[in-house]
C-alpha positions in Angstrom: -67.0 144.7 -51.8 -70.8 145.2 -52.7 -71.9 144.0 -56.2 -74.7 145.9 -57.7 -74.9 144.4 -61.1 -73.4 141.8 -63.1 -74.1 141.5 -66.9 -72.8 138.8 -69.3 -71.9 138.9 -73.0 -73.8 137.2 -75.5 -72.1 136.5 -78.7 -74.0 136.8 -82.0 -72.9 136.1 -85.6 -75.7 138.1 -87.2 -75.8 141.5 -85.1 -79.1 143.0 -86.9 -80.8 139.8 -86.8 -80.0 139.6 -82.9 -81.4 143.0 -82.4 -84.6 142.1 -84.3 -84.9 138.9 -82.1 -84.5 140.6 -78.8 -86.6 143.4 -79.7 -89.5 140.8 -80.8 -89.1 139.1 -77.5 -90.0 142.4 -75.7 -86.5 143.5 -74.6 -85.6 147.3 -75.0 -82.5 147.5 -77.0 -80.0 150.2 -76.5 -77.1 150.4 -79.1 -73.9 151.0 -77.2 -71.7 151.1 -80.4 -71.8 149.9 -83.9 -71.7 146.3 -82.9 -72.5 146.2 -79.1 -76.0 146.4 -77.6 -77.7 146.2 -74.2 -80.8 144.4 -74.0 -83.1 145.1 -71.0 -86.2 143.7 -69.9 -87.3 144.6 -66.2 -84.3 143.9 -63.8 -82.6 141.7 -66.6 -80.1 143.1 -68.9 -77.1 141.8 -70.9 -74.7 142.9 -73.6 -74.5 141.2 -77.0 -72.0 141.6 -79.8 -70.9 140.2 -82.7 -67.2 140.6 -81.6 -66.9 137.2 -81.0 -63.2 136.9 -81.8 -62.4 139.3 -79.0 -64.6 137.0 -76.7 -62.6 134.1 -77.9 -65.5 132.0 -78.7 -65.5 131.3 -82.4 -62.5 130.6 -84.4 -64.0 130.4 -87.9 -66.4 132.9 -89.7 
């Protein structure tokens, strides 16, 4: 098996604020759905989402 790419999911509580933050850092942000985006800069890319309950990270608000 050959692995070509591994992307991590980064949780966020405020989706729009995260979009603005990663764009300000110079990432190209592509919206994949209403609450999931892919941030890319060169060879680096990751998903970020406010679907934190699905990721099992936050139990509160």
